[in-house]
N, C-alpha and C positions, 0 to 999 in steps of 0.2 A: 364557576369557581371549582377549583380542584379540592376534593375533599382531603382534610388533614389527617393523613394515615400515618405519618412519620416517614414515609418512604422518599419523599422529595423535599425540596427547599434545604437540602444538606449541602450548602455551598462550600463548606470546608472540606468535604469529600471530594466535590468536584476539583477544587484546587489542589489537594494533596494527591489524588489519582492522576490528574494531568500532569502535575509537575513530575512525579515519579516516572511516568513512561516518556515524557518529553525530555528529561534529564538523561534517562536510560538510553534513549535513542541518541542523544547528542554525544553521550560518552562513546558510543560505537561509531557514529557517522563523522564527527568531528569536521563541521562545515568550515571552509576556508574561503572559497570564491563566492561572488555574488549568486552565481548559478547554484552552488551549493546551499546557500542560504534560503535561496527560493523553494528549493525542493524541501528543505527541512521545515521551513515556515509553513508551507502547505500541509506537511505531515502534522505539524502541531496544531493547525486549525481544525483539522479532521479530529484529532484527539480531544480536543476542547469541547468541540461540538458534541461529541460522543458522550463525555462525561457529564456535561451540561443536562442532556436529556436523561442520563442513567440516574443522577442523583439530584440535580437542580430542579428543572422544569421539563415535564414529559410532554413536549409539543407534539409528538406524533401521536400519543394516547390522546391528548386533548383534541386534536383534529379529527381523530378517527372514533372519538368516544361514542357518537350516535351509532354508528355501524356496529362498533364492538359490543355495545350493550344489546343490540338486536341480535348479534351472532351468538352470544352467550350471556344473558342477564344474571346468571348466577355467579359469575366472576367479579371479584373487585379489581377493575382494570387499573386502579391507581395504587395498588400495591406493587412493591419492588419486583416479587416473583412474577406477577403478570406482564411485567416489562419484557419478559423474555418470550416475545411474540412467536417464534417458530414453535416452541414447546406448547404454547397456548392453542395455537390454531390447529396443532395435530392431536390436542386433547390428551398430551401426556401427563400423567398425575405424579410422576417421580420428581424429586428435588431437581429443579432445571441446572443447579450449580454442579451436579454430578451427572448431567444428561449427556447425550451423544453431541448435541450441538457445542456445548461449552467445552468437551473434551476436544473436539475437531478444532474449535477456535483456539485452545491453547497450543495445539499443534502448529497451526499456521503461525500464530504469533511467535512461538518459540523458534521456528524455523526461519522467520523473518529476521528477528534479532540475531540469530546465529549467523545468518548470512551477511548482514551488516557488519558484525564484528569480524568475521574471518576475512571478508573482502576488504575491509580497511587496512588490515595488516599487510596484505600483499600490495595493496595500491600504495601504501606509504613506503614500503621497500623499494617499490619501482620508482616513485618519484625521487626518492633520495639518490639513486643512480641515474636519474634522468632517462628512464626506459619506460617502454610500454609495459603495462601490467599484463602479464599473460599466464600467471600461475594461480594456483588455488581455484577458487570459484571462476576466476576470468579465464581459465583454460576451458571452461564449459559454456560461459555466456560472458557477453561483452559489457553488460550492465548489471551485475549482482546486486549493487547497493540499491538501485531503484527497484529491482525485482524483490529486494528484502522489505522495502517501504510498502509495496503493493501487497505481499503476503500478509504484514502486520494488519493493514487496513481491512483486507478481506477476512482475516481472522475475527476482528472486532465486529464486522458485519455479520458474520455467522452467529456470533453470540448475542448481539444487542442491534438489529437492524432499526434504524430510524429514516424517516422521510428525508431529513437533511443530509445524513451521511450516505443514503443511497444515491442522492443526487450528486453529491461531492465525488464520490468514488470514481465514476466513468470520467469526469472533468479532471481529477488528480492524475489518473491513469494516462489521459491524453497529454497532460501537461509534462509528465515524466517522460513519454515518448519524444515529445518535442525537445526537451532538454537533453535527452540522449541523442538525438540526431545532431544538435549543435555540438555537442562533446565530440561526436564522430568526426564532424567537419574540422574541428580543432585539431583532433588526433591526426587525421589524414594530412593536414597542412604540416604538422610538426614531425611526424615519423615516417611519412612517405610510404616507401615500398614495404617497410615492416607492418604497417598498418594495414596496406592492401592485402598482404598474405595472411595477417592475424583475422581480419573481418572476413576473409574468403573461406576460412575453415571454422569459425566459431560464430554460432548464432547470437542475436542481440539479446533475447530475454528467456528463450525456452531451451534448456540444456538438452532435451531429447529430440530437438528439431534439427534437420540438416541445415547447415548454413547455405546460402545461395551460392552458386558457383560464380566467383568473380570474373572469370574469363567469359562466361556466358553473358553475365550482364554487361560487360564492356563491349562484347560483340553485338549485343541486341542494341545499346545506346549508339554505337557507331552506324548501324544500319538504319536506326531512326534519323539520325543527323544526316545521312546521305539522302534519304527520301526526301527529308525537308528541303535540301539544296536543290534538288531536281524539281 
């Protein structure tokens, strides 16, 4: 049984905090298609799982309680402060809410929401004119909105890692990569040469990474096809 410390079982905080971040993301992302709703739903599930452990039921602490008590028996692992596991493992005595991990978390989360908001404006303008979005963040990466979701989730992991969210994170990243590839196939069919030119010079997710040379890729593909025919 979990000790009654007043730090957990606060389901109203689970609901309020989850609603704030989900609605906030919704206002920036504005899902329309079924693909948009899948990506947004996955993000919402991550946020709900996070705040459930942060204020509702500390599953990670509960499962690791034996080892944690052995690691440091003087800590009350069921207090809210002790839920900041990176600080606890490093033995930092300062207030974790003002610590390095919390500050880094806010930076990642803030950048993620900023990317969602700015990317949406440029995407919306392009869609109104039935054009390919190539301005703003889209001039540096092909999928800034998915990158924004990943930044937000990574920021939450830095602040409050749990077993469930650590498992969910790579799965969701993989899902976003698959959704991005499907979007690229649709864009290629819709915009043709404009898409080929754009994707040849702009990387998918990492703005500081050079995009693959499309001509080299096509040449390599033709070479492989000719080899198979022989």
